[in-house]
Residue frames as a rotation matrix with the C-alpha (Angstrom) as fourth column:
MET 1
0.079 -0.850 0.522 -78.62
0.063 -0.518 -0.853 21.95
0.995 0.100 0.013 -62.71
ILE 2
0.263 0.089 0.961 -79.59
-0.886 -0.373 0.277 22.34
0.383 -0.924 -0.019 -59.04
SER 3
0.970 0.110 0.216 -79.37
-0.195 0.881 0.430 18.64
-0.143 -0.459 0.877 -58.51
ILE 4
0.558 -0.830 -0.003 -75.97
0.534 0.362 -0.764 18.49
0.635 0.425 0.645 -60.15
ALA 5
-0.004 -0.519 0.855 -74.75
-0.390 -0.786 -0.479 21.40
0.921 -0.336 -0.199 -57.96
GLY 6
0.580 0.319 0.750 -76.09
-0.811 0.140 0.568 19.68
0.076 -0.938 0.340 -54.85
TRP 7
0.973 -0.221 -0.073 -74.35
0.218 0.975 -0.048 16.48
0.081 0.031 0.996 -55.81
GLU 8
0.191 -0.955 0.229 -71.05
0.342 -0.154 -0.927 18.26
0.920 0.255 0.297 -56.27
ILE 9
0.112 -0.109 0.988 -71.41
-0.753 -0.658 0.012 19.92
0.649 -0.745 -0.156 -52.84
ARG 10
0.851 0.249 0.463 -72.11
-0.500 0.657 0.565 16.60
-0.163 -0.712 0.683 -51.14
ARG 11
0.809 -0.577 -0.113 -69.19
0.441 0.723 -0.532 15.03
0.388 0.380 0.839 -52.93
THR 12
0.031 -0.806 0.590 -66.88
-0.092 -0.591 -0.802 17.80
0.995 -0.029 -0.093 -51.76
LEU 13
0.319 0.158 0.934 -68.07
-0.909 -0.226 0.349 17.47
0.267 -0.961 0.071 -48.14
LYS 14
0.991 0.062 0.117 -67.40
-0.093 0.955 0.280 13.75
-0.095 -0.289 0.953 -48.20
ARG 15
0.511 -0.859 0.018 -63.87
0.469 0.261 -0.844 14.22
0.720 0.439 0.537 -49.51
THR 16
0.274 -0.408 0.871 -62.90
-0.472 -0.846 -0.247 16.85
0.838 -0.343 -0.425 -46.92
PRO 17
0.646 -0.070 0.760 -62.83
-0.736 0.207 0.644 14.66
-0.203 -0.976 0.083 -43.75
THR 18
0.935 -0.300 0.188 -61.13
0.333 0.925 -0.182 11.87
-0.119 0.233 0.965 -45.64
ARG 19
0.375 -0.831 0.410 -58.26
0.282 -0.320 -0.905 14.15
0.883 0.455 0.114 -46.65
SER 20
0.269 -0.272 0.924 -57.98
-0.801 -0.596 0.058 15.61
0.535 -0.756 -0.378 -43.14
GLY 21
0.861 0.080 0.501 -57.98
-0.379 0.759 0.529 12.05
-0.338 -0.646 0.684 -41.72
SER 22
0.763 -0.637 0.106 -55.28
0.579 0.601 -0.551 10.94
0.287 0.482 0.828 -44.09
LYS 23
0.216 -0.713 0.667 -53.23
-0.205 -0.701 -0.683 13.95
0.955 0.010 -0.298 -43.08
GLY 24
0.485 0.015 0.874 -53.70
-0.867 -0.124 0.483 13.03
0.116 -0.992 -0.047 -39.47
LYS 25
0.960 -0.115 0.253 -52.64
0.066 0.979 0.195 9.44
-0.270 -0.171 0.947 -40.09
THR 26
0.540 -0.803 0.250 -49.65
0.597 0.156 -0.787 10.43
0.593 0.574 0.564 -41.99
GLY 27
0.348 -0.386 0.854 -48.77
-0.442 -0.871 -0.214 13.15
0.827 -0.303 -0.474 -39.47
ALA 28
0.870 -0.007 0.493 -48.52
-0.467 0.310 0.828 10.77
-0.158 -0.951 0.266 -36.48
PRO 29
0.732 -0.663 0.160 -45.75
0.665 0.745 0.044 8.61
-0.148 0.074 0.986 -37.98
THR 30
0.359 -0.610 0.706 -43.98
0.369 -0.602 -0.708 11.76
0.857 0.515 0.009 -39.11
SER 31
0.544 -0.138 0.827 -43.82
-0.687 -0.640 0.345 13.07
0.482 -0.756 -0.443 -35.58
GLY 32
0.917 -0.214 0.337 -42.58
-0.059 0.762 0.645 9.67
-0.395 -0.611 0.686 -34.30
ARG 33
0.563 -0.743 0.362 -39.84
0.775 0.323 -0.543 9.67
0.286 0.587 0.757 -36.88
ALA 34
0.368 -0.402 0.839 -38.89
-0.122 -0.915 -0.385 13.19
0.922 0.040 -0.385 -35.88
LYS 35
0.776 -0.049 0.628 -38.66
-0.630 -0.080 0.772 12.14
0.012 -0.996 -0.093 -32.25
SER 36
0.820 -0.492 0.293 -36.48
0.418 0.864 0.282 9.11
-0.392 -0.108 0.914 -33.07
ALA 37
0.440 -0.659 0.610 -34.29
0.623 -0.265 -0.736 11.25
0.647 0.704 0.293 -35.22
GLY 38
0.494 -0.220 0.841 -33.90
-0.517 -0.852 0.081 13.78
0.699 -0.475 -0.535 -32.40
ALA 39
0.894 -0.159 0.419 -33.01
-0.297 0.488 0.820 10.97
-0.335 -0.858 0.390 -29.98
LYS 40
0.652 -0.682 0.330 -30.39
0.758 0.600 -0.258 9.64
-0.022 0.418 0.908 -32.38
SER 41
0.353 -0.535 0.767 -28.91
0.225 -0.748 -0.625 13.14
0.908 0.393 -0.144 -32.81
ALA 42
0.666 -0.073 0.742 -28.83
-0.682 -0.463 0.566 13.63
0.302 -0.884 -0.358 -29.07
ALA 43
0.866 -0.380 0.325 -27.05
0.132 0.801 0.584 10.29
-0.482 -0.462 0.744 -28.65
ALA 44
0.545 -0.685 0.483 -24.64
0.748 0.137 -0.649 11.24
0.378 0.715 0.588 -31.39
LYS 45
0.535 -0.331 0.777 -23.74
-0.290 -0.936 -0.199 14.43
0.793 -0.119 -0.597 -29.51
LYS 46
0.344 -0.381 0.858 -22.63
-0.923 0.032 0.384 12.35
-0.174 -0.924 -0.340 -26.54
PRO 47
0.484 -0.100 -0.870 -20.62
-0.468 0.810 -0.353 9.45
0.740 0.577 0.345 -27.98
GLY 48
-0.552 -0.820 -0.149 -18.64
-0.271 0.345 -0.899 8.89
0.789 -0.456 -0.413 -24.79
THR 49
-0.055 0.579 0.813 -21.58
-0.986 -0.160 0.048 8.46
0.158 -0.799 0.580 -22.41
ALA 50
0.883 0.411 -0.228 -22.08
-0.385 0.911 0.149 4.71
0.268 -0.043 0.962 -23.03
GLN 51
0.231 -0.879 -0.416 -18.32
0.201 0.462 -0.864 4.08
0.952 0.116 0.284 -22.91
LYS 52
-0.511 -0.438 0.739 -17.96
-0.554 -0.489 -0.673 5.98
0.657 -0.754 0.007 -19.63
ALA 53
0.349 0.725 0.594 -20.82
-0.936 0.243 0.254 4.09
0.039 -0.645 0.763 -18.08
ALA 54
0.866 -0.033 -0.499 -19.33
-0.087 0.973 -0.215 0.79
0.493 0.229 0.840 -19.17
LYS 55
-0.146 -0.989 -0.031 -15.93
0.066 0.022 -0.998 1.70
0.987 -0.148 0.062 -17.75
ALA 56
-0.305 0.127 0.944 -17.52
-0.879 -0.419 -0.228 2.70
0.367 -0.899 0.240 -14.45
VAL 57
0.739 0.648 0.186 -19.33
-0.673 0.692 0.263 -0.64
0.042 -0.319 0.947 -14.23
ALA 58
0.623 -0.577 -0.528 -16.18
0.161 0.755 -0.635 -2.51
0.765 0.311 0.564 -15.14
ALA 59
-0.360 -0.795 0.489 -14.23
-0.325 -0.384 -0.864 -0.61
0.875 -0.470 -0.120 -12.52
LYS 60
-0.001 0.432 0.902 -16.71
-0.998 -0.061 0.029 -1.48
0.068 -0.900 0.431 -9.79
THR 61
0.911 0.369 -0.186 -16.80
-0.371 0.928 0.026 -5.14
0.183 0.045 0.982 -10.79
ALA 62
0.245 -0.842 0.480 -14.04
-0.670 0.211 0.712 -7.18
-0.701 -0.496 -0.513 -9.21
ASP 63
0.512 -0.182 -0.839 -11.98
-0.721 0.441 -0.535 -9.00
0.467 0.879 0.095 -11.87
PRO 64
0.911 -0.149 0.385 -10.99
-0.165 0.723 0.670 -12.41
-0.378 -0.674 0.634 -10.50
ALA 65
0.651 -0.700 0.293 -8.02
0.727 0.466 -0.504 -12.46
0.217 0.542 0.812 -12.94
SER 66
0.504 -0.485 0.715 -6.56
-0.264 -0.875 -0.407 -9.20
0.822 0.016 -0.569 -11.63
PRO 67
-0.570 -0.746 -0.344 -3.84
0.187 0.289 -0.939 -9.24
0.800 -0.600 -0.026 -8.86
PRO 68
-0.045 0.632 -0.774 -5.35
0.926 0.317 0.205 -9.55
0.375 -0.707 -0.600 -5.40
LEU 69
-0.438 -0.183 -0.880 -4.23
0.697 -0.687 -0.204 -6.11
-0.568 -0.703 0.429 -4.24
GLN 70
-0.992 0.062 -0.108 -5.90
-0.118 -0.740 0.662 -4.43
-0.039 0.670 0.742 -7.28
ARG 71
-0.466 0.879 -0.103 -9.42
0.686 0.432 0.586 -5.83
0.560 0.202 -0.804 -6.65
ASP 72
-0.420 0.420 0.805 -12.24
-0.301 -0.901 0.313 -3.67
0.856 -0.111 0.504 -5.39
SER 73
0.391 0.556 -0.733 -13.00
0.498 0.542 0.677 -5.69
0.774 -0.630 -0.066 -2.31
LEU 74
0.895 0.026 0.446 -12.53
-0.333 -0.627 0.704 -4.38
0.298 -0.779 -0.552 1.24
GLY 75
0.751 -0.631 0.193 -9.74
0.262 0.554 0.790 -6.76
-0.606 -0.543 0.582 2.04
SER 76
0.265 -0.645 0.717 -7.81
0.952 0.057 -0.300 -5.86
0.153 0.762 0.630 -1.14
ARG 77
0.491 -0.063 0.869 -8.04
0.135 -0.980 -0.148 -2.21
0.860 0.190 -0.473 -0.42
ALA 78
0.933 -0.188 0.306 -6.93
-0.341 -0.198 0.919 -2.65
-0.112 -0.962 -0.249 3.18
GLY 79
0.536 -0.793 0.291 -3.97
0.634 0.605 0.481 -4.74
-0.558 -0.073 0.827 2.06
ARG 80
0.294 -0.436 0.851 -3.02
0.775 -0.413 -0.479 -2.15
0.560 0.800 0.216 -0.56
VAL 81
0.761 0.015 0.649 -3.09
-0.255 -0.912 0.320 0.59
0.597 -0.409 -0.690 2.08
LEU 82
0.860 -0.468 0.204 -0.94
-0.063 0.300 0.952 -1.48
-0.507 -0.831 0.229 4.47
VAL 83
0.384 -0.761 0.523 1.60
0.895 0.447 -0.006 -2.24
-0.229 0.470 0.852 1.72
MET 84
0.377 -0.171 0.910 1.79
0.469 -0.812 -0.347 1.40
0.799 0.558 -0.226 0.74
LEU 85
0.896 -0.039 0.443 2.30
-0.388 -0.557 0.734 2.46
0.218 -0.830 -0.514 4.39
LEU 86
0.710 -0.662 0.240 5.06
0.321 0.608 0.726 -0.08
-0.627 -0.438 0.644 4.76
ALA 87
0.253 -0.608 0.753 6.74
0.940 -0.032 -0.341 1.13
0.231 0.793 0.563 1.57
PHE 88
0.636 0.020 0.771 6.47
0.016 -1.000 0.013 4.73
0.771 0.004 -0.637 2.77
ALA 89
0.919 -0.303 0.253 8.08
-0.279 -0.046 0.959 3.78
-0.279 -0.952 -0.126 6.09
CYS 90
0.481 -0.764 0.431 10.86
0.727 0.622 0.292 2.06
-0.491 0.173 0.854 4.21
MET 91
0.344 -0.328 0.880 11.41
0.689 -0.548 -0.473 5.07
0.638 0.769 0.037 2.02
VAL 92
0.844 -0.059 0.533 11.69
-0.349 -0.815 0.463 7.35
0.407 -0.577 -0.708 5.14
GLY 93
0.770 -0.586 0.252 14.22
0.039 0.438 0.898 4.95
-0.637 -0.682 0.360 6.68
PHE 94
0.354 -0.640 0.682 16.15
0.929 0.322 -0.179 4.79
-0.105 0.697 0.709 3.45
ALA 95
0.566 -0.121 0.815 16.26
0.269 -0.908 -0.322 8.57
0.779 0.401 -0.481 3.22
ALA 96
0.904 -0.262 0.338 17.63
-0.416 -0.360 0.835 8.76
-0.097 -0.896 -0.434 6.73
ALA 97
0.540 -0.718 0.438 20.27
0.415 0.680 0.604 6.13
-0.732 -0.145 0.666 5.97
LEU 98
0.439 -0.342 0.831 21.18
0.839 -0.175 -0.516 7.91
0.322 0.923 0.210 2.72
ALA 99
0.767 -0.099 0.634 21.67
-0.168 -0.985 0.050 11.18
0.620 -0.145 -0.771 4.51
LYS 100
0.800 -0.497 0.335 23.83
-0.334 0.094 0.938 9.56
-0.498 -0.863 -0.091 7.16
ALA 101
0.435 -0.661 0.612 25.95
0.644 0.703 0.302 7.78
-0.630 0.263 0.731 4.60
THR 102
0.167 -0.330 0.929 26.48
0.930 -0.262 -0.260 10.74
0.329 0.907 0.263 2.27
LEU 103
0.440 0.127 0.889 26.00
0.120 -0.989 0.082 14.00
0.890 0.071 -0.450 4.16
VAL 104
0.944 -0.191 -0.270 27.95
0.270 -0.024 0.962 13.34
-0.191 -0.981 0.029 7.39
PRO 105
0.669 -0.742 -0.050 31.23
-0.690 -0.594 -0.414 15.31
0.277 0.312 -0.909 7.42
GLN 106
0.827 -0.557 -0.080 34.51
0.558 0.794 0.243 13.37
-0.072 -0.246 0.967 7.42
PRO 107
0.866 -0.476 -0.149 37.26
-0.461 -0.878 0.127 15.90
-0.191 -0.041 -0.981 8.28
GLY 108
0.139 -0.893 0.427 39.98
-0.269 0.381 0.884 13.26
-0.953 -0.238 -0.188 8.21
SER 109
0.085 -0.055 0.995 39.32
0.797 0.602 -0.034 12.58
-0.597 0.796 0.095 4.53
SER 110
0.754 0.296 -0.587 39.66
-0.020 -0.883 -0.469 16.13
-0.657 0.365 -0.660 3.30
ASP 111
0.025 -0.852 -0.523 43.11
-0.772 -0.349 0.531 15.55
-0.635 0.391 -0.667 1.83
LEU 112
-0.675 -0.290 0.678 42.20
0.039 0.904 0.426 12.24
-0.736 0.314 -0.599 0.24
VAL 113
0.163 0.824 0.542 39.01
0.764 0.242 -0.598 13.02
-0.624 0.512 -0.591 -1.71
HIS 114
-0.776 -0.297 -0.557 38.78
-0.116 -0.800 0.588 15.13
-0.620 0.521 0.587 -4.82
THR 115
0.212 0.915 -0.345 36.11
-0.522 -0.192 -0.831 16.02
-0.826 0.356 0.437 -7.31
ASN 116
-0.778 -0.412 0.475 35.75
0.129 0.636 0.761 13.53
-0.615 0.653 -0.441 -10.17
LEU 117
0.138 0.789 -0.598 33.86
-0.583 -0.423 -0.693 14.58
-0.801 0.445 0.402 -13.30
ARG 118
-0.313 -0.301 -0.901 35.35
-0.918 0.340 0.205 11.88
0.244 0.891 -0.383 -15.61
PRO 119
0.720 0.637 0.277 33.37
-0.685 0.717 0.131 8.63
-0.115 -0.283 0.952 -15.60
GLY 120
0.824 -0.348 -0.448 35.55
0.131 0.885 -0.447 5.63
0.552 0.309 0.774 -14.87
ASP 121
-0.067 -0.917 0.394 38.38
-0.394 -0.338 -0.855 7.30
0.917 -0.213 -0.339 -12.93
SER 122
-0.128 0.073 0.989 37.01
-0.991 0.022 -0.130 6.36
-0.031 -0.997 0.069 -9.46
LEU 123
0.878 0.478 0.037 35.99
-0.473 0.876 -0.090 2.91
-0.075 0.061 0.995 -10.71
ARG 124
0.486 -0.794 -0.365 39.54
0.019 0.428 -0.904 2.20
0.874 0.432 0.223 -11.73
ALA 125
-0.378 -0.654 0.655 40.75
-0.650 -0.317 -0.691 3.34
0.659 -0.687 -0.305 -8.40
TYR 126
0.356 0.573 0.739 38.28
-0.908 0.398 0.129 1.07
-0.221 -0.717 0.662 -6.62
VAL 127
0.969 0.054 -0.241 39.41
-0.141 0.922 -0.360 -1.96
0.203 0.383 0.901 -8.70
ASP 128
0.275 -0.958 -0.087 43.08
-0.041 0.079 -0.996 -1.20
0.961 0.277 -0.017 -8.23
GLN 129
0.362 -0.138 0.922 42.92
-0.907 -0.282 0.314 -1.26
0.217 -0.949 -0.227 -4.47
PRO 130
-0.627 -0.741 -0.240 45.15
-0.670 0.671 -0.318 -4.02
0.396 -0.039 -0.917 -2.95
ALA 131
-0.869 0.339 0.361 42.42
-0.043 0.675 -0.737 -5.56
-0.493 -0.655 -0.572 -0.85
ILE 132
-0.803 0.594 0.047 39.49
0.219 0.221 0.950 -7.00
0.554 0.774 -0.308 -2.74
ARG 133
-0.236 0.728 -0.643 37.38
0.969 0.130 -0.209 -6.39
-0.069 -0.673 -0.737 0.31
ASP 134
-0.452 -0.009 -0.892 37.78
0.185 -0.979 -0.084 -2.63
-0.872 -0.203 0.444 -0.14
THR 135
-0.975 0.095 -0.200 36.85
-0.217 -0.231 0.949 -2.93
0.044 0.968 0.246 -3.80
VAL 136
-0.512 0.830 -0.221 33.64
0.638 0.540 0.549 -4.84
0.575 0.140 -0.806 -2.98
LYS 137
-0.224 0.412 -0.883 32.84
0.844 -0.372 -0.387 -2.41
-0.488 -0.832 -0.265 -0.21
GLN 138
-0.684 -0.098 -0.723 33.21
-0.108 -0.967 0.233 0.68
-0.721 0.237 0.651 -2.45
ILE 139
-0.891 0.315 -0.328 31.45
-0.345 0.004 0.939 -0.68
0.297 0.949 0.105 -5.56
GLY 140
-0.546 0.705 -0.452 28.90
0.598 0.706 0.379 -2.87
0.586 -0.064 -0.807 -3.84
GLY 141
-0.483 0.318 -0.816 28.06
0.699 -0.421 -0.578 -0.21
-0.528 -0.849 -0.019 -1.24
ASN 142
-0.755 0.212 -0.621 27.21
-0.411 -0.890 0.196 2.35
-0.511 0.403 0.759 -3.94
VAL 143
-0.754 0.530 -0.387 25.13
-0.189 0.389 0.902 -0.12
0.629 0.753 -0.193 -5.88
LEU 144
-0.451 0.605 -0.656 23.19
0.834 0.548 -0.069 -1.15
0.318 -0.578 -0.751 -2.79
LEU 145
-0.714 0.113 -0.691 22.70
0.333 -0.814 -0.477 2.49
-0.616 -0.570 0.543 -1.90
GLY 146
-0.731 0.434 -0.527 20.68
-0.669 -0.607 0.428 3.04
-0.134 0.666 0.734 -5.07
ALA 147
-0.905 0.348 -0.243 18.77
0.208 0.863 0.461 -0.22
0.370 0.366 -0.854 -5.08
PRO 148
-0.552 0.742 -0.380 15.89
0.600 0.037 -0.799 0.99
-0.579 -0.670 -0.466 -2.82
PHE 149
-0.488 0.381 -0.785 14.97
-0.579 -0.815 -0.036 3.59
-0.653 0.437 0.618 -5.38
GLY 150
-0.714 0.164 -0.680 14.25
-0.594 0.371 0.713 0.88
0.370 0.914 -0.167 -7.92
VAL 151
-0.795 0.424 -0.433 12.22
0.522 0.843 -0.132 -1.11
0.309 -0.332 -0.891 -5.42
LEU 152
-0.474 0.572 -0.669 10.22
0.654 -0.281 -0.703 1.62
-0.590 -0.770 -0.241 -3.67
LEU 153
-0.783 0.142 -0.605 9.57
-0.379 -0.881 0.284 4.16
-0.493 0.451 0.744 -6.43
PRO 154
-0.780 0.531 -0.330 7.25
-0.152 0.351 0.924 1.84
0.606 0.771 -0.194 -8.51
MET 155
-0.432 0.625 -0.650 5.24
0.855 0.514 -0.074 1.18
0.288 -0.588 -0.756 -5.34
LEU 156
-0.293 0.277 -0.915 4.86
0.661 -0.633 -0.403 4.73
-0.691 -0.723 0.003 -4.08
VAL 157
-0.219 0.134 -0.967 4.78
-0.491 -0.871 -0.009 6.72
-0.843 0.472 0.256 -7.31
PRO 158
0.327 0.376 0.867 2.87
0.419 0.765 -0.489 4.86
-0.847 0.523 0.093 -10.10
LYS 159
0.990 0.054 -0.132 3.85
-0.087 -0.508 -0.857 7.52
-0.113 0.860 -0.498 -12.69
ALA 160
0.269 -0.962 -0.049 7.52
-0.932 -0.273 0.239 6.82
-0.243 -0.019 -0.970 -11.98
ARG 161
0.426 -0.054 0.903 7.21
0.006 0.998 0.057 3.17
-0.905 -0.019 0.426 -13.08
GLY 162
0.981 -0.155 0.119 9.39
0.146 0.174 -0.974 2.00
0.130 0.973 0.193 -15.91
ALA 163
0.360 -0.920 -0.153 13.15
0.912 0.313 0.265 1.46
-0.196 -0.235 0.952 -16.20
VAL 164
-0.205 -0.459 0.865 13.74
0.680 -0.702 -0.211 4.83
0.704 0.545 0.456 -17.89
ARG 165
0.490 0.469 0.735 11.83
-0.174 -0.773 0.610 6.82
0.854 -0.426 -0.298 -15.32
VAL 166
0.937 -0.197 -0.289 13.47
0.343 0.350 0.872 5.00
-0.071 -0.916 0.396 -12.41
VAL 167
0.060 -0.983 0.174 16.88
0.998 0.057 -0.019 5.70
0.009 0.175 0.985 -13.88
LEU 168
-0.124 -0.097 0.988 16.11
0.402 -0.915 -0.039 9.37
0.907 0.392 0.152 -14.47
VAL 169
0.769 0.504 0.393 14.68
-0.164 -0.440 0.883 9.95
0.618 -0.744 -0.256 -11.02
THR 170
0.810 -0.509 -0.291 17.52
0.549 0.482 0.683 8.14
-0.207 -0.713 0.670 -9.30
SER 171
-0.095 -0.862 0.497 20.15
0.940 -0.243 -0.241 10.01
0.329 0.444 0.834 -11.36
LEU 172
0.153 0.204 0.967 18.59
0.051 -0.979 0.199 13.37
0.987 0.019 -0.160 -10.48
VAL 173
0.968 0.222 0.115 18.45
-0.099 -0.079 0.992 12.61
0.230 -0.972 -0.055 -6.76
MET 174
0.588 -0.795 -0.147 22.00
0.754 0.474 0.454 11.29
-0.292 -0.378 0.879 -6.65
VAL 175
-0.139 -0.654 0.743 23.40
0.762 -0.550 -0.342 14.21
0.633 0.518 0.575 -8.60
LEU 176
0.498 0.379 0.780 21.76
-0.192 -0.829 0.526 16.56
0.846 -0.411 -0.340 -6.07
VAL 177
0.981 -0.161 -0.107 23.22
0.161 0.379 0.911 14.54
-0.106 -0.911 0.398 -3.21
GLU 178
0.238 -0.958 0.158 26.70
0.971 0.237 -0.023 14.65
-0.015 0.159 0.987 -4.80
ILE 179
0.010 -0.188 0.982 26.46
0.344 -0.921 -0.180 18.42
0.939 0.340 0.055 -5.36
ALA 180
0.840 0.330 0.431 25.52
-0.296 -0.387 0.874 18.86
0.455 -0.861 -0.227 -1.69
GLN 181
0.776 -0.598 -0.202 28.50
0.595 0.586 0.550 16.73
-0.211 -0.547 0.810 -0.70
GLY 182
-0.056 -0.876 0.479 30.93
0.953 -0.190 -0.236 18.75
0.298 0.443 0.846 -2.70
ALA 183
-0.013 0.100 0.995 29.48
0.184 -0.978 0.101 22.15
0.983 0.184 -0.006 -1.71
ILE 184
0.284 0.234 0.930 28.70
-0.715 -0.594 0.368 22.00
0.639 -0.769 -0.001 1.98
VAL 185
0.998 0.034 0.051 29.95
-0.059 0.737 0.674 18.71
-0.015 -0.675 0.737 3.52
GLU 186
0.316 -0.943 0.107 33.52
-0.939 -0.295 0.176 18.64
-0.135 -0.156 -0.978 4.79
GLY 187
-0.516 -0.613 0.598 35.59
-0.509 0.781 0.362 15.65
-0.689 -0.118 -0.715 3.60
ARG 188
0.156 0.589 0.793 33.22
0.512 0.638 -0.575 14.87
-0.845 0.495 -0.202 0.76
ALA 189
-0.616 -0.341 -0.710 33.40
-0.423 -0.617 0.664 15.60
-0.664 0.709 0.236 -2.95
PHE 190
0.494 0.798 -0.345 31.32
-0.691 0.120 -0.712 15.24
-0.527 0.591 0.611 -6.09
ASP 191
-0.676 -0.656 0.336 31.95
-0.346 0.685 0.642 11.91
-0.651 0.318 -0.689 -7.89
ILE 192
-0.044 0.692 -0.721 30.20
-0.999 -0.052 0.011 11.05
-0.029 0.720 0.693 -11.09
ASP 193
-0.612 -0.213 -0.761 31.12
-0.326 0.945 -0.002 7.37
0.720 0.247 -0.648 -10.73
ASP 194
-0.929 0.369 0.033 29.09
0.081 0.288 -0.954 7.25
-0.361 -0.884 -0.297 -7.50
VAL 195
-0.167 0.893 -0.417 26.07
-0.788 -0.375 -0.488 8.54
-0.593 0.247 0.766 -9.44
ILE 196
-0.166 0.079 -0.983 26.59
-0.853 0.489 0.184 5.83
0.495 0.869 -0.014 -12.07
LEU 197
-0.880 -0.207 -0.428 26.88
-0.005 0.904 -0.427 3.07
0.475 -0.373 -0.797 -9.46
ASN 198
-0.751 0.660 0.035 23.83
-0.189 -0.164 -0.968 4.34
-0.633 -0.733 0.248 -7.54
THR 199
-0.022 0.740 -0.673 21.78
-0.948 -0.230 -0.222 4.44
-0.319 0.632 0.706 -10.69
SER 200
-0.453 -0.200 -0.869 22.91
-0.566 0.818 0.107 1.00
0.689 0.540 -0.483 -11.72
GLY 201
-0.994 0.085 -0.074 21.73
0.110 0.585 -0.803 -0.27
-0.024 -0.806 -0.591 -8.32
ALA 202
-0.385 0.905 -0.182 18.34
-0.513 -0.374 -0.773 1.36
-0.767 -0.204 0.608 -8.76
LEU 203
-0.023 0.347 -0.938 17.96
-0.978 0.184 0.093 -0.27
0.205 0.920 0.335 -12.18
LEU 204
-0.762 -0.318 -0.565 18.95
-0.215 0.946 -0.242 -3.62
0.611 -0.063 -0.789 -10.76
GLY 205
-0.901 0.430 0.054 16.47
0.024 0.175 -0.984 -3.31
-0.433 -0.886 -0.168 -7.96
TYR 206
-0.165 0.853 -0.495 13.71
-0.847 -0.380 -0.372 -2.36
-0.506 0.358 0.785 -10.39
VAL 207
-0.218 0.033 -0.975 14.37
-0.788 0.584 0.196 -5.27
0.576 0.811 -0.102 -12.70
LEU 208
-0.839 -0.240 -0.488 14.55
0.004 0.895 -0.447 -7.86
0.544 -0.376 -0.750 -9.86
ILE 209
-0.669 0.540 -0.511 11.83
0.713 0.272 -0.646 -6.69
-0.209 -0.797 -0.567 -7.47
GLY 210
-0.692 0.364 -0.623 10.39
-0.065 -0.891 -0.449 -3.23
-0.719 -0.270 0.640 -8.08
ARG 211
-0.783 0.392 -0.483 8.74
-0.571 -0.147 0.808 -4.03
0.245 0.908 0.339 -11.39
ARG 212
-0.606 0.533 -0.590 6.81
0.378 0.846 0.377 -6.89
0.700 0.006 -0.714 -9.95
LEU 213
-0.585 0.362 -0.726 5.74
0.736 -0.138 -0.662 -5.02
-0.340 -0.922 -0.186 -6.86
GLY 214
-0.790 0.259 -0.556 4.59
-0.353 -0.933 0.066 -2.08
-0.501 0.248 0.829 -8.94
HIS 215
-0.673 0.539 -0.507 2.47
-0.428 0.275 0.861 -4.34
0.604 0.796 0.046 -11.15
ALA 216
-0.578 0.443 -0.685 0.99
0.679 0.727 -0.102 -6.03
0.453 -0.524 -0.721 -8.09
LEU 217
-0.565 0.323 -0.759 -0.12
0.562 -0.524 -0.641 -2.74
-0.605 -0.788 0.115 -6.57
HIS 218
-0.212 0.371 -0.904 -1.11
-0.402 -0.876 -0.265 -0.63
-0.891 0.307 0.335 -9.53
PRO 219
0.740 0.495 0.455 -2.82
0.231 0.449 -0.863 -1.35
-0.632 0.744 0.218 -12.91
ARG 220
-0.134 -0.801 0.583 -0.54
0.889 0.162 0.428 -1.60
-0.437 0.576 0.690 -15.92
ARG 221
-0.033 0.016 -0.999 0.30
-0.069 -0.998 -0.013 1.75
-0.997 0.069 0.034 -17.43
HIS 222
0.626 0.290 0.724 -0.79
0.686 0.238 -0.688 2.38
-0.372 0.927 -0.050 -21.03
HIS 223
-0.400 -0.873 -0.279 2.07
0.531 -0.469 0.706 3.87
-0.747 0.134 0.651 -22.98
TRP 224
-0.089 0.415 -0.905 1.53
-0.468 -0.820 -0.330 6.59
-0.880 0.394 0.267 -25.55
TRP 225
-0.777 -0.188 -0.600 2.15
-0.628 0.290 0.722 4.27
0.038 0.938 -0.343 -28.51
GLN 226
-0.857 0.515 0.017 -0.50
0.505 0.846 -0.173 1.91
-0.104 -0.140 -0.985 -27.12
ARG 227
-0.112 0.820 -0.561 -3.05
0.252 -0.522 -0.814 4.73
-0.961 -0.233 -0.149 -26.79
ARG 228
-0.321 -0.023 -0.947 -2.29
-0.762 -0.588 0.273 5.85
-0.563 0.809 0.171 -30.36
ARG 229
-0.968 -0.021 -0.249 -2.72
-0.175 0.770 0.614 2.30
0.178 0.638 -0.749 -31.70
THR 230
-0.602 0.795 -0.075 -6.07
0.670 0.452 -0.588 1.92
-0.434 -0.405 -0.805 -29.83
SER 231
-0.047 0.591 -0.805 -7.44
-0.117 -0.804 -0.584 5.26
-0.992 0.067 0.107 -31.06
ALA 232
-0.587 -0.237 -0.774 -6.41
-0.765 -0.153 0.626 4.36
-0.267 0.959 -0.092 -34.63
């Protein structure tokens, strides 16, 4: 009986380290799995980190296919600044010319001008003039007066790019100018046809020149329907 009891004790002592060793061996991989799971969960909590880093690297890398003025080189940035300064100077000059052409009093015309709120009335009067030169001067002058908006706005204000936005901004500015004419300038009156002609000139300038200049200076704008399609 004593020998059997001693044999059982020795057998128990031999099994104890084996079980503890097996626990230690199985415990190490378990902790590694826990760490990898924790790393995965941490990465899952920040899904935009990798995308932001990729966008930052792409922004710093010069794309040879992009327009020259949109590249990240020193020469491209200097050229972009010079073009923007030139466009700003042109806008200042245009604002001065617009004020001189629309806000200078004309006392001799007080009895000839009248407020026009019906689109087409002044246009018919322009067309019915006996001299075609006067017709071209009236219609062409109003169209040319709005054309700089369509050329300069896409260059100076990237958020104002697009035909609809150019038309809206030009219409708002010209309506304010016409209201000032009718309210405070002697010999001037509000004319809705002038607003229409000015806005048409801005749209024409945008289609012919402003759209291309805006794309050359600034990256293409992503519209809301394009962003929705990308997210879907």
